[in-house]
PyMOL Python script that loads the backbone (N, CA, C, O; Angstrom):
from pymol import cmd

cmd.read_pdbstr("""\
ATOM      1  N   MET A   1       1.010  -1.245  -0.096  1.00  0.00           N
ATOM      2  CA  MET A   1      -0.162   0.007  -0.061  1.00  0.00           C
ATOM      3  C   MET A   1       0.766   1.246  -0.092  1.00  0.00           C
ATOM      4  O   MET A   1       1.844   1.326   0.496  1.00  0.00           O
ATOM      5  N   ALA A   2       0.301   2.023  -0.718  1.00  0.00           N
ATOM      6  CA  ALA A   2       1.158   3.320  -0.841  1.00  0.00           C
ATOM      7  C   ALA A   2       1.358   4.336   0.190  1.00  0.00           C
ATOM      8  O   ALA A   2       0.225   4.558   0.616  1.00  0.00           O
ATOM      9  N   THR A   3       2.287   5.157   0.891  1.00  0.00           N
ATOM     10  CA  THR A   3       2.259   5.750   2.018  1.00  0.00           C
ATOM     11  C   THR A   3       2.245   7.353   1.701  1.00  0.00           C
ATOM     12  O   THR A   3       3.075   7.948   1.014  1.00  0.00           O
ATOM     13  N   LYS A   4       0.897   8.019   2.484  1.00  0.00           N
ATOM     14  CA  LYS A   4       1.114   9.138   2.135  1.00  0.00           C
ATOM     15  C   LYS A   4       2.825  10.139   2.197  1.00  0.00           C
ATOM     16  O   LYS A   4       3.779  10.046   2.970  1.00  0.00           O
ATOM     17  N   LYS A   5       2.613  10.875   1.217  1.00  0.00           N
ATOM     18  CA  LYS A   5       3.544  11.922   1.247  1.00  0.00           C
ATOM     19  C   LYS A   5       3.010  13.700   1.788  1.00  0.00           C
ATOM     20  O   LYS A   5       2.203  14.235   1.028  1.00  0.00           O
ATOM     21  N   THR A   6       3.291  14.208   2.561  1.00  0.00           N
ATOM     22  CA  THR A   6       3.291  15.679   3.037  1.00  0.00           C
ATOM     23  C   THR A   6       3.652  16.121   1.730  1.00  0.00           C
ATOM     24  O   THR A   6       4.535  15.475   1.167  1.00  0.00           O
ATOM     25  N   LEU A   7       3.032  17.311   1.002  1.00  0.00           N
ATOM     26  CA  LEU A   7       3.439  18.237   0.465  1.00  0.00           C
ATOM     27  C   LEU A   7       3.521  19.684   0.781  1.00  0.00           C
ATOM     28  O   LEU A   7       2.733  20.376   1.425  1.00  0.00           O
ATOM     29  N   THR A   8       4.684  20.014   0.173  1.00  0.00           N
ATOM     30  CA  THR A   8       5.247  21.852   0.859  1.00  0.00           C
ATOM     31  C   THR A   8       4.399  22.213  -0.225  1.00  0.00           C
ATOM     32  O   THR A   8       4.041  21.519  -1.176  1.00  0.00           O
ATOM     33  N   VAL A   9       4.057  23.701   0.122  1.00  0.00           N
ATOM     34  CA  VAL A   9       3.523  24.624  -0.546  1.00  0.00           C
ATOM     35  C   VAL A   9       4.445  25.672  -0.623  1.00  0.00           C
ATOM     36  O   VAL A   9       4.755  26.032   0.513  1.00  0.00           O
ATOM     37  N   PRO A  10       5.023  26.327  -1.524  1.00  0.00           N
ATOM     38  CA  PRO A  10       5.917  27.532  -1.511  1.00  0.00           C
ATOM     39  C   PRO A  10       4.921  28.870  -0.776  1.00  0.00           C
ATOM     40  O   PRO A  10       3.764  29.166  -1.074  1.00  0.00           O
ATOM     41  N   GLN A  11       5.829  29.523   0.267  1.00  0.00           N
ATOM     42  CA  GLN A  11       5.343  30.082   1.178  1.00  0.00           C
ATOM     43  C   GLN A  11       5.563  31.601   0.535  1.00  0.00           C
ATOM     44  O   GLN A  11       6.563  31.695  -0.178  1.00  0.00           O
ATOM     45  N   ASN A  12       4.814  32.715   0.684  1.00  0.00           N
ATOM     46  CA  ASN A  12       4.579  34.253   0.332  1.00  0.00           C
ATOM     47  C   ASN A  12       5.978  34.279   0.595  1.00  0.00           C
ATOM     48  O   ASN A  12       6.628  33.788   1.517  1.00  0.00           O
ATOM     49  N   GLY A  13       6.419  35.171  -0.728  1.00  0.00           N
ATOM     50  CA  GLY A  13       7.586  35.853  -0.561  1.00  0.00           C
ATOM     51  C   GLY A  13       8.974  35.216  -0.734  1.00  0.00           C
ATOM     52  O   GLY A  13      10.059  35.779  -0.590  1.00  0.00           O
ATOM     53  N   THR A  14       8.732  33.918  -1.076  1.00  0.00           N
ATOM     54  CA  THR A  14       9.696  33.016  -1.478  1.00  0.00           C
ATOM     55  C   THR A  14      10.269  33.188  -3.084  1.00  0.00           C
ATOM     56  O   THR A  14       9.434  33.667  -3.852  1.00  0.00           O
ATOM     57  N   GLN A  15      11.259  32.938  -3.523  1.00  0.00           N
ATOM     58  CA  GLN A  15      11.518  32.766  -5.086  1.00  0.00           C
ATOM     59  C   GLN A  15      11.936  31.519  -5.228  1.00  0.00           C
ATOM     60  O   GLN A  15      12.493  30.762  -4.433  1.00  0.00           O
ATOM     61  N   PRO A  16      11.529  31.357  -6.591  1.00  0.00           N
ATOM     62  CA  PRO A  16      11.871  30.053  -7.135  1.00  0.00           C
ATOM     63  C   PRO A  16      13.539  29.905  -7.312  1.00  0.00           C
ATOM     64  O   PRO A  16      14.168  30.960  -7.396  1.00  0.00           O
ATOM     65  N   ALA A  17      14.153  28.847  -7.361  1.00  0.00           N
ATOM     66  CA  ALA A  17      15.582  28.676  -7.515  1.00  0.00           C
ATOM     67  C   ALA A  17      15.904  28.869  -9.021  1.00  0.00           C
ATOM     68  O   ALA A  17      15.407  28.405 -10.047  1.00  0.00           O
ATOM     69  N   GLU A  18      16.862  29.676  -8.781  1.00  0.00           N
ATOM     70  CA  GLU A  18      17.403  30.033 -10.138  1.00  0.00           C
ATOM     71  C   GLU A  18      18.250  29.076 -10.894  1.00  0.00           C
ATOM     72  O   GLU A  18      19.176  28.600 -10.238  1.00  0.00           O
ATOM     73  N   MET A  19      18.154  28.735 -11.980  1.00  0.00           N
ATOM     74  CA  MET A  19      18.807  27.625 -12.826  1.00  0.00           C
ATOM     75  C   MET A  19      19.172  28.016 -13.960  1.00  0.00           C
ATOM     76  O   MET A  19      18.428  28.045 -14.941  1.00  0.00           O
ATOM     77  N   LYS A  20      20.446  28.384 -13.947  1.00  0.00           N
ATOM     78  CA  LYS A  20      21.060  28.873 -15.415  1.00  0.00           C
ATOM     79  C   LYS A  20      21.377  27.857 -16.143  1.00  0.00           C
ATOM     80  O   LYS A  20      21.895  26.797 -15.790  1.00  0.00           O
ATOM     81  N   THR A  21      20.988  28.275 -17.383  1.00  0.00           N
ATOM     82  CA  THR A  21      21.061  27.262 -18.512  1.00  0.00           C
ATOM     83  C   THR A  21      22.750  27.717 -19.006  1.00  0.00           C
ATOM     84  O   THR A  21      23.437  28.696 -18.714  1.00  0.00           O
ATOM     85  N   PRO A  22      22.997  26.588 -19.821  1.00  0.00           N
ATOM     86  CA  PRO A  22      24.534  27.085 -20.577  1.00  0.00           C
ATOM     87  C   PRO A  22      24.481  28.117 -21.206  1.00  0.00           C
ATOM     88  O   PRO A  22      25.479  28.825 -21.068  1.00  0.00           O
ATOM     89  N   MET A  23      23.607  28.546 -21.936  1.00  0.00           N
ATOM     90  CA  MET A  23      23.350  29.714 -22.443  1.00  0.00           C
ATOM     91  C   MET A  23      23.711  31.085 -21.871  1.00  0.00           C
ATOM     92  O   MET A  23      24.520  31.953 -22.197  1.00  0.00           O
ATOM     93  N   ASP A  24      22.635  30.929 -20.707  1.00  0.00           N
ATOM     94  CA  ASP A  24      23.074  31.996 -19.749  1.00  0.00           C
ATOM     95  C   ASP A  24      24.248  32.113 -19.439  1.00  0.00           C
ATOM     96  O   ASP A  24      24.914  33.116 -19.696  1.00  0.00           O
ATOM     97  N   ASN A  25      24.683  31.070 -18.822  1.00  0.00           N
ATOM     98  CA  ASN A  25      26.405  31.230 -18.403  1.00  0.00           C
ATOM     99  C   ASN A  25      27.129  31.732 -19.553  1.00  0.00           C
ATOM    100  O   ASN A  25      27.801  32.744 -19.349  1.00  0.00           O
ATOM    101  N   MET A  26      27.134  31.124 -20.984  1.00  0.00           N
ATOM    102  CA  MET A  26      27.678  32.008 -22.015  1.00  0.00           C
ATOM    103  C   MET A  26      27.761  32.978 -22.174  1.00  0.00           C
ATOM    104  O   MET A  26      28.847  33.521 -22.375  1.00  0.00           O
ATOM    105  N   ILE A  27      26.127  33.868 -22.136  1.00  0.00           N
ATOM    106  CA  ILE A  27      26.302  35.285 -22.285  1.00  0.00           C
ATOM    107  C   ILE A  27      26.873  36.034 -21.250  1.00  0.00           C
ATOM    108  O   ILE A  27      27.611  36.947 -21.621  1.00  0.00           O
ATOM    109  N   SER A  28      26.758  35.918 -20.342  1.00  0.00           N
ATOM    110  CA  SER A  28      27.282  36.514 -18.624  1.00  0.00           C
ATOM    111  C   SER A  28      28.803  36.336 -18.667  1.00  0.00           C
ATOM    112  O   SER A  28      29.539  37.022 -17.959  1.00  0.00           O
ATOM    113  N   GLY A  29      29.224  35.475 -19.444  1.00  0.00           N
ATOM    114  CA  GLY A  29      30.777  35.042 -19.258  1.00  0.00           C
ATOM    115  C   GLY A  29      31.274  34.347 -18.461  1.00  0.00           C
ATOM    116  O   GLY A  29      32.494  34.193 -18.411  1.00  0.00           O
ATOM    117  N   THR A  30      30.304  33.673 -17.523  1.00  0.00           N
ATOM    118  CA  THR A  30      30.915  32.515 -16.720  1.00  0.00           C
ATOM    119  C   THR A  30      31.047  31.322 -17.021  1.00  0.00           C
ATOM    120  O   THR A  30      31.327  30.424 -16.226  1.00  0.00           O
ATOM    121  N   ALA A  31      30.842  31.197 -18.282  1.00  0.00           N
ATOM    122  CA  ALA A  31      31.102  29.392 -18.640  1.00  0.00           C
ATOM    123  C   ALA A  31      32.055  29.149 -18.433  1.00  0.00           C
ATOM    124  O   ALA A  31      32.853  30.079 -18.553  1.00  0.00           O
ATOM    125  N   VAL A  32      32.622  27.779 -17.992  1.00  0.00           N
ATOM    126  CA  VAL A  32      33.506  27.211 -17.832  1.00  0.00           C
ATOM    127  C   VAL A  32      34.374  26.577 -19.133  1.00  0.00           C
ATOM    128  O   VAL A  32      34.029  25.737 -19.963  1.00  0.00           O
ATOM    129  N   LYS A  33      35.444  27.204 -18.999  1.00  0.00           N
ATOM    130  CA  LYS A  33      36.016  27.048 -20.449  1.00  0.00           C
ATOM    131  C   LYS A  33      37.152  25.925 -20.117  1.00  0.00           C
ATOM    132  O   LYS A  33      37.459  25.937 -18.925  1.00  0.00           O
ATOM    133  N   LYS A  34      37.819  24.993 -20.873  1.00  0.00           N
ATOM    134  CA  LYS A  34      38.621  23.947 -20.945  1.00  0.00           C
ATOM    135  C   LYS A  34      39.939  24.823 -21.217  1.00  0.00           C
ATOM    136  O   LYS A  34      39.909  25.597 -22.174  1.00  0.00           O
ATOM    137  N   SER A  35      40.789  24.762 -20.634  1.00  0.00           N
ATOM    138  CA  SER A  35      42.128  25.354 -20.671  1.00  0.00           C
ATOM    139  C   SER A  35      43.182  24.359 -20.863  1.00  0.00           C
ATOM    140  O   SER A  35      44.377  24.655 -20.834  1.00  0.00           O
ATOM    141  N   SER A  36      42.702  23.088 -21.076  1.00  0.00           N
ATOM    142  CA  SER A  36      43.625  22.135 -21.180  1.00  0.00           C
ATOM    143  C   SER A  36      44.005  22.092 -22.468  1.00  0.00           C
ATOM    144  O   SER A  36      43.299  22.639 -23.314  1.00  0.00           O
ATOM    145  N   SER A  37      45.448  21.286 -22.900  1.00  0.00           N
ATOM    146  CA  SER A  37      45.554  21.014 -24.375  1.00  0.00           C
ATOM    147  C   SER A  37      45.693  19.684 -24.434  1.00  0.00           C
ATOM    148  O   SER A  37      46.232  19.198 -25.428  1.00  0.00           O
ATOM    149  N   LYS A  38      45.279  18.943 -23.490  1.00  0.00           N
ATOM    150  CA  LYS A  38      45.432  17.801 -23.446  1.00  0.00           C
ATOM    151  C   LYS A  38      44.213  16.655 -24.126  1.00  0.00           C
ATOM    152  O   LYS A  38      43.092  16.503 -23.642  1.00  0.00           O
ATOM    153  N   ARG A  39      44.660  16.041 -25.147  1.00  0.00           N
ATOM    154  CA  ARG A  39      43.316  15.358 -25.920  1.00  0.00           C
ATOM    155  C   ARG A  39      43.306  13.617 -25.482  1.00  0.00           C
ATOM    156  O   ARG A  39      44.291  13.186 -24.882  1.00  0.00           O
ATOM    157  N   PRO A  40      42.607  13.046 -25.685  1.00  0.00           N
ATOM    158  CA  PRO A  40      42.475  11.548 -25.394  1.00  0.00           C
ATOM    159  C   PRO A  40      43.147  10.975 -26.445  1.00  0.00           C
ATOM    160  O   PRO A  40      43.454  11.396 -27.560  1.00  0.00           O
ATOM    161  N   THR A  41      43.363   9.639 -25.710  1.00  0.00           N
ATOM    162  CA  THR A  41      44.374   8.678 -26.650  1.00  0.00           C
ATOM    163  C   THR A  41      43.944   7.338 -26.142  1.00  0.00           C
ATOM    164  O   THR A  41      43.650   6.982 -25.001  1.00  0.00           O
ATOM    165  N   SER A  42      43.980   6.698 -27.250  1.00  0.00           N
ATOM    166  CA  SER A  42      44.080   4.670 -26.772  1.00  0.00           C
ATOM    167  C   SER A  42      44.988   4.199 -27.456  1.00  0.00           C
ATOM    168  O   SER A  42      45.418   4.802 -28.439  1.00  0.00           O
ATOM    169  N   PHE A  43      45.495   2.922 -27.031  1.00  0.00           N
ATOM    170  CA  PHE A  43      46.625   1.959 -27.232  1.00  0.00           C
ATOM    171  C   PHE A  43      46.283   0.686 -26.346  1.00  0.00           C
ATOM    172  O   PHE A  43      45.985   0.730 -25.152  1.00  0.00           O
ATOM    173  N   SER A  44      46.349  -0.136 -26.912  1.00  0.00           N
ATOM    174  CA  SER A  44      46.416  -1.587 -26.494  1.00  0.00           C
ATOM    175  C   SER A  44      47.393  -2.041 -25.305  1.00  0.00           C
ATOM    176  O   SER A  44      48.525  -1.569 -25.206  1.00  0.00           O
ATOM    177  N   ILE A  45      46.835  -3.070 -24.334  1.00  0.00           N
ATOM    178  CA  ILE A  45      47.777  -3.069 -23.200  1.00  0.00           C
ATOM    179  C   ILE A  45      47.151  -4.394 -22.692  1.00  0.00           C
ATOM    180  O   ILE A  45      45.992  -4.755 -22.895  1.00  0.00           O
ATOM    181  N   ASP A  46      48.159  -5.092 -21.964  1.00  0.00           N
ATOM    182  CA  ASP A  46      47.699  -6.378 -21.650  1.00  0.00           C
ATOM    183  C   ASP A  46      46.672  -6.250 -20.572  1.00  0.00           C
ATOM    184  O   ASP A  46      46.707  -5.160 -20.001  1.00  0.00           O
ATOM    185  N   PRO A  47      46.019  -6.858 -20.269  1.00  0.00           N
ATOM    186  CA  PRO A  47      44.926  -6.422 -19.450  1.00  0.00           C
ATOM    187  C   PRO A  47      45.217  -6.924 -17.766  1.00  0.00           C
ATOM    188  O   PRO A  47      44.471  -6.512 -16.877  1.00  0.00           O
ATOM    189  N   GLU A  48      46.249  -7.745 -17.499  1.00  0.00           N
ATOM    190  CA  GLU A  48      46.600  -7.947 -16.196  1.00  0.00           C
ATOM    191  C   GLU A  48      47.316  -6.724 -16.181  1.00  0.00           C
ATOM    192  O   GLU A  48      46.773  -5.953 -15.391  1.00  0.00           O
ATOM    193  N   ILE A  49      48.333  -6.217 -16.740  1.00  0.00           N
ATOM    194  CA  ILE A  49      48.987  -5.273 -16.252  1.00  0.00           C
ATOM    195  C   ILE A  49      48.407  -3.851 -16.269  1.00  0.00           C
ATOM    196  O   ILE A  49      48.981  -2.802 -15.980  1.00  0.00           O
ATOM    197  N   LEU A  50      47.286  -4.026 -16.625  1.00  0.00           N
ATOM    198  CA  LEU A  50      46.388  -2.832 -16.714  1.00  0.00           C
ATOM    199  C   LEU A  50      45.435  -2.990 -15.113  1.00  0.00           C
ATOM    200  O   LEU A  50      45.132  -2.102 -14.315  1.00  0.00           O
ATOM    201  N   ILE A  51      45.257  -3.908 -15.087  1.00  0.00           N
ATOM    202  CA  ILE A  51      44.410  -4.266 -13.701  1.00  0.00           C
ATOM    203  C   ILE A  51      45.422  -3.918 -12.376  1.00  0.00           C
ATOM    204  O   ILE A  51      45.040  -3.198 -11.453  1.00  0.00           O
ATOM    205  N   GLN A  52      46.691  -4.502 -12.424  1.00  0.00           N
ATOM    206  CA  GLN A  52      47.599  -4.071 -11.337  1.00  0.00           C
ATOM    207  C   GLN A  52      48.058  -2.597 -11.448  1.00  0.00           C
ATOM    208  O   GLN A  52      48.233  -1.887 -10.457  1.00  0.00           O
ATOM    209  N   PHE A  53      48.240  -2.191 -12.716  1.00  0.00           N
ATOM    210  CA  PHE A  53      48.574  -0.197 -12.720  1.00  0.00           C
ATOM    211  C   PHE A  53      47.566   0.260 -12.151  1.00  0.00           C
ATOM    212  O   PHE A  53      47.620   0.932 -11.121  1.00  0.00           O
ATOM    213  N   LYS A  54      46.385  -0.092 -12.833  1.00  0.00           N
ATOM    214  CA  LYS A  54      45.177   1.030 -11.838  1.00  0.00           C
ATOM    215  C   LYS A  54      44.942   0.421 -10.535  1.00  0.00           C
ATOM    216  O   LYS A  54      44.342   1.135  -9.732  1.00  0.00           O
ATOM    217  N   ALA A  55      45.344  -0.949 -10.083  1.00  0.00           N
ATOM    218  CA  ALA A  55      44.833  -0.764  -8.787  1.00  0.00           C
ATOM    219  C   ALA A  55      45.725   0.281  -7.652  1.00  0.00           C
ATOM    220  O   ALA A  55      45.345   0.934  -6.680  1.00  0.00           O
ATOM    221  N   ARG A  56      47.303   0.049  -8.397  1.00  0.00           N
ATOM    222  CA  ARG A  56      48.576   0.786  -7.808  1.00  0.00           C
ATOM    223  C   ARG A  56      48.466   2.253  -7.707  1.00  0.00           C
ATOM    224  O   ARG A  56      49.181   2.820  -6.880  1.00  0.00           O
ATOM    225  N   CYS A  57      47.421   3.145  -8.664  1.00  0.00           N
ATOM    226  CA  CYS A  57      46.922   4.277  -9.231  1.00  0.00           C
ATOM    227  C   CYS A  57      46.048   4.619  -7.947  1.00  0.00           C
ATOM    228  O   CYS A  57      46.221   5.585  -7.204  1.00  0.00           O
ATOM    229  N   VAL A  58      45.229   3.789  -7.854  1.00  0.00           N
ATOM    230  CA  VAL A  58      44.066   4.083  -6.922  1.00  0.00           C
ATOM    231  C   VAL A  58      44.963   3.914  -5.447  1.00  0.00           C
ATOM    232  O   VAL A  58      44.773   4.802  -4.616  1.00  0.00           O
ATOM    233  N   HIS A  59      45.579   3.208  -5.221  1.00  0.00           N
ATOM    234  CA  HIS A  59      46.376   2.985  -3.772  1.00  0.00           C
ATOM    235  C   HIS A  59      46.794   4.125  -3.494  1.00  0.00           C
ATOM    236  O   HIS A  59      46.592   4.580  -2.368  1.00  0.00           O
ATOM    237  N   GLN A  60      47.354   4.722  -4.289  1.00  0.00           N
ATOM    238  CA  GLN A  60      48.630   5.999  -4.048  1.00  0.00           C
ATOM    239  C   GLN A  60      47.520   6.986  -4.348  1.00  0.00           C
ATOM    240  O   GLN A  60      47.861   8.126  -4.029  1.00  0.00           O
ATOM    241  N   GLY A  61      46.321   6.914  -4.851  1.00  0.00           N
ATOM    242  CA  GLY A  61      45.578   8.148  -5.001  1.00  0.00           C
ATOM    243  C   GLY A  61      46.030   9.340  -6.252  1.00  0.00           C
ATOM    244  O   GLY A  61      46.306  10.538  -6.298  1.00  0.00           O
ATOM    245  N   ARG A  62      45.952   8.599  -6.854  1.00  0.00           N
ATOM    246  CA  ARG A  62      46.988   9.476  -8.497  1.00  0.00           C
ATOM    247  C   ARG A  62      45.931   8.998  -9.745  1.00  0.00           C
ATOM    248  O   ARG A  62      45.481   7.853  -9.706  1.00  0.00           O
ATOM    249  N   PRO A  63      45.611   9.773 -10.680  1.00  0.00           N
ATOM    250  CA  PRO A  63      45.146   9.589 -11.771  1.00  0.00           C
ATOM    251  C   PRO A  63      45.834   8.954 -12.709  1.00  0.00           C
ATOM    252  O   PRO A  63      46.872   9.557 -12.980  1.00  0.00           O
ATOM    253  N   MET A  64      45.616   7.623 -13.533  1.00  0.00           N
ATOM    254  CA  MET A  64      46.348   6.999 -14.416  1.00  0.00           C
ATOM    255  C   MET A  64      46.877   7.680 -14.988  1.00  0.00           C
ATOM    256  O   MET A  64      48.096   7.546 -15.092  1.00  0.00           O
ATOM    257  N   SER A  65      46.096   8.896 -15.729  1.00  0.00           N
ATOM    258  CA  SER A  65      47.036   9.812 -17.026  1.00  0.00           C
ATOM    259  C   SER A  65      48.094  10.258 -16.415  1.00  0.00           C
ATOM    260  O   SER A  65      49.189  10.191 -16.973  1.00  0.00           O
ATOM    261  N   SER A  66      47.937  10.845 -15.028  1.00  0.00           N
ATOM    262  CA  SER A  66      48.971  11.644 -14.694  1.00  0.00           C
ATOM    263  C   SER A  66      50.176  10.685 -14.454  1.00  0.00           C
ATOM    264  O   SER A  66      51.316  11.116 -14.625  1.00  0.00           O
ATOM    265  N   VAL A  67      49.980   9.515 -14.097  1.00  0.00           N
ATOM    266  CA  VAL A  67      51.156   8.373 -13.861  1.00  0.00           C
ATOM    267  C   VAL A  67      51.839   8.079 -14.851  1.00  0.00           C
ATOM    268  O   VAL A  67      53.004   7.690 -14.760  1.00  0.00           O
ATOM    269  N   ILE A  68      51.084   8.252 -16.160  1.00  0.00           N
ATOM    270  CA  ILE A  68      51.782   8.127 -17.448  1.00  0.00           C
ATOM    271  C   ILE A  68      52.240   8.925 -17.664  1.00  0.00           C
ATOM    272  O   ILE A  68      53.451   8.705 -17.679  1.00  0.00           O
ATOM    273  N   GLU A  69      51.904  10.335 -17.982  1.00  0.00           N
ATOM    274  CA  GLU A  69      52.660  11.230 -18.333  1.00  0.00           C
ATOM    275  C   GLU A  69      53.745  11.265 -18.090  1.00  0.00           C
ATOM    276  O   GLU A  69      54.700  11.374 -18.859  1.00  0.00           O
ATOM    277  N   GLU A  70      53.706  11.116 -16.252  1.00  0.00           N
ATOM    278  CA  GLU A  70      55.373  11.053 -15.567  1.00  0.00           C
ATOM    279  C   GLU A  70      55.996  10.385 -16.013  1.00  0.00           C
ATOM    280  O   GLU A  70      57.124  10.784 -16.303  1.00  0.00           O
ATOM    281  N   LEU A  71      55.606   8.961 -16.328  1.00  0.00           N
ATOM    282  CA  LEU A  71      56.443   7.834 -17.083  1.00  0.00           C
ATOM    283  C   LEU A  71      57.099   8.034 -18.161  1.00  0.00           C
ATOM    284  O   LEU A  71      58.293   7.840 -18.392  1.00  0.00           O
ATOM    285  N   MET A  72      55.993   8.566 -19.044  1.00  0.00           N
ATOM    286  CA  MET A  72      56.329   9.313 -20.671  1.00  0.00           C
ATOM    287  C   MET A  72      57.585  10.105 -20.525  1.00  0.00           C
ATOM    288  O   MET A  72      58.669   9.842 -21.046  1.00  0.00           O
ATOM    289  N   LEU A  73      57.277  11.176 -19.695  1.00  0.00           N
ATOM    290  CA  LEU A  73      58.417  12.172 -19.366  1.00  0.00           C
ATOM    291  C   LEU A  73      59.604  11.704 -18.876  1.00  0.00           C
ATOM    292  O   LEU A  73      60.511  12.314 -19.444  1.00  0.00           O
ATOM    293  N   GLN A  74      60.018  10.928 -18.109  1.00  0.00           N
ATOM    294  CA  GLN A  74      60.984  10.131 -17.621  1.00  0.00           C
ATOM    295  C   GLN A  74      61.299   9.185 -18.856  1.00  0.00           C
ATOM    296  O   GLN A  74      62.526   9.126 -18.941  1.00  0.00           O
ATOM    297  N   TYR A  75      60.884   8.653 -19.546  1.00  0.00           N
ATOM    298  CA  TYR A  75      61.382   7.739 -20.809  1.00  0.00           C
ATOM    299  C   TYR A  75      61.676   8.478 -22.032  1.00  0.00           C
ATOM    300  O   TYR A  75      62.272   7.921 -22.953  1.00  0.00           O
ATOM    301  N   ILE A  76      61.298   9.694 -22.103  1.00  0.00           N
ATOM    302  CA  ILE A  76      61.849  10.829 -23.289  1.00  0.00           C
ATOM    303  C   ILE A  76      63.030  11.428 -22.586  1.00  0.00           C
ATOM    304  O   ILE A  76      64.048  11.524 -23.272  1.00  0.00           O
ATOM    305  N   SER A  77      63.081  11.814 -21.453  1.00  0.00           N
ATOM    306  CA  SER A  77      64.476  12.896 -20.395  1.00  0.00           C
ATOM    307  C   SER A  77      65.408  11.645 -20.574  1.00  0.00           C
ATOM    308  O   SER A  77      66.563  12.054 -20.695  1.00  0.00           O
ATOM    309  N   ASN A  78      65.341  10.163 -20.643  1.00  0.00           N
ATOM    310  CA  ASN A  78      66.255   9.266 -20.218  1.00  0.00           C
ATOM    311  C   ASN A  78      66.964   8.738 -22.037  1.00  0.00           C
ATOM    312  O   ASN A  78      67.817   7.857 -22.145  1.00  0.00           O
ATOM    313  N   LYS A  79      66.543   9.284 -22.914  1.00  0.00           N
ATOM    314  CA  LYS A  79      67.301   8.883 -24.416  1.00  0.00           C
ATOM    315  C   LYS A  79      68.388   7.639 -24.179  1.00  0.00           C
ATOM    316  O   LYS A  79      69.039   7.199 -25.126  1.00  0.00           O
TER     317      LYS A  79
END
""", "prot")
cmd.dss("prot")
cmd.show_as("cartoon", "prot")
cmd.util.cbc("prot")
cmd.orient("prot")
């Protein structure tokens, strides 16, 4: 059997919540702009290595992408 829920009615003098649309944000100049020059990429990797790598990143509280970038920079600098 359904339970009764008490409905609340707006009181005098209250204002509706302001919900800005993305267009409103764009017009007002408060739109969030992506400043990153990063782009998504994909490659194939052994699933077992991926599982271990992902677990290690989670354990250290670091995003996988930042760890991969760091390793790539180390690899490039060690020519």
